[in-house]
C-alpha positions in Angstrom: -32.2 -73.2 0.7 -35.6 -72.4 2.0 -38.2 -69.6 1.3 -37.4 -67.6 4.5 -33.5 -68.0 3.8 -34.1 -66.7 0.1 -36.1 -64.0 1.6 -33.4 -63.0 3.9 -30.9 -63.0 1.2 -33.2 -60.3 -0.7 -33.8 -58.6 2.4 -30.0 -58.1 3.2 -29.4 -57.2 -0.8 -31.9 -54.5 -0.5 -30.4 -53.0 2.7 -26.9 -53.5 1.5 -25.7 -55.9 4.4 -24.4 -59.3 4.9 -27.2 -61.9 5.6 -27.2 -64.3 8.2 -30.1 -66.8 9.1 -30.7 -69.1 12.0 -33.7 -70.4 14.1 -36.1 -68.3 12.0 -34.2 -65.0 12.5 -32.7 -63.1 9.6 -30.3 -60.5 10.1 -28.5 -58.1 7.8 -25.6 -56.7 9.0 -23.8 -53.3 7.7 -20.1 -52.3 8.5 -19.9 -48.8 8.6 -16.2 -48.7 7.5 -16.3 -45.1 6.6 -16.3 -44.4 10.4 -12.8 -44.8 11.9 -14.0 -45.5 15.6 -12.2 -46.2 18.7 -12.8 -47.1 22.2 -10.3 -46.5 24.7 -7.9 -45.5 22.0 -8.2 -49.1 20.3 -9.8 -49.6 16.8 -13.6 -50.6 16.9 -15.5 -51.8 14.1 -19.0 -49.7 13.8 -21.6 -52.3 12.7 -25.6 -51.8 12.5 -28.0 -54.5 12.1 -31.6 -54.9 10.8 -33.8 -58.3 11.3 -37.1 -59.8 10.8 -38.4 -62.9 12.5 -42.0 -64.1 13.4 -43.3 -64.0 10.2 -47.1 -64.7 9.6 -47.9 -67.1 6.9 -51.1 -65.5 6.2 -50.0 -61.5 6.2 -46.4 -62.0 5.2 -45.8 -59.7 7.9 -43.0 -60.2 10.6 -41.6 -58.4 13.6 -39.0 -55.9 11.9 -36.2 -54.5 14.0 -33.1 -52.3 13.5 -30.0 -50.9 15.3 -28.1 -48.5 13.7 -24.9 -46.6 14.9 -25.1 -43.2 13.8 -22.7 -39.8 13.9 -24.2 -37.2 15.8 -25.2 -35.2 12.7 -26.9 -38.3 10.9 -29.3 -38.7 13.9 -31.8 -36.3 12.7 -32.0 -37.1 9.0 -32.2 -41.0 9.8 -35.0 -40.7 12.1 -36.8 -37.9 10.2 -37.1 -40.6 7.4 -37.7 -43.4 9.3 -40.6 -41.9 11.1 -42.1 -40.3 7.9 -42.5 -44.1 6.8 -44.5 -44.9 9.7 -41.5 -46.9 11.6 -41.2 -46.7 15.2 -37.9 -45.3 16.6 -38.2 -47.1 19.8 -34.6 -45.6 21.4 -31.9 -43.2 20.7 -28.8 -43.3 23.0 -25.0 -44.1 23.5 -23.5 -47.2 24.3 -19.8 -46.5 25.1 -17.8 -44.3 27.1 -14.5 -42.8 25.7 -15.4 -43.7 21.9 -14.4 -41.5 19.4 -16.2 -40.0 17.3 -19.3 -40.2 19.8 -21.8 -42.9 18.3 -25.3 -42.4 18.7 -27.4 -45.9 18.4 -30.9 -45.8 17.1 -33.2 -48.7 17.7 -36.4 -48.9 15.4 -39.1 -51.4 15.1 -42.4 -52.2 13.2 -44.6 -55.0 12.0 -44.5 -55.3 8.4 -43.5 -57.5 5.3 -39.8 -57.8 5.7 -38.9 -56.3 2.0 -41.1 -53.5 2.4 -39.1 -52.6 5.8 -35.9 -53.4 3.9 -36.6 -50.7 1.0 -37.5 -48.1 3.8 -34.3 -48.7 5.9 -32.6 -48.3 2.6 -34.3 -45.1 1.7 -33.3 -44.0 5.4 -29.8 -45.3 5.0 -29.7 -43.1 1.7 -30.3 -40.0 3.5 -27.2 -39.9 5.7 
């Protein structure tokens, strides 16, 4: 296991997700099993993902991204905590017609050290 894979495992552990590492990109995926969602009345597994890539060997900073599925009443607490920590909320939108409950997707982005980003995300997740 190389250093980036080890970093990826730590990143996912902090966030509470399953790690995946390929091609220099780390993705931590969280299953939101507590949300029993359907699309067109068929069961749908709600997942969220957080990633980092393009890590600088000098600063240790990387492009850090996130895409989280939220219930409507979770959006405001999540984005408030994210913004308070200096992370950009790049979009808030729905993705599906006929989903129940109606899910809202929030995309976030920043450039910083991956484990710092992971800790900030964990704080925001704990706010919901």
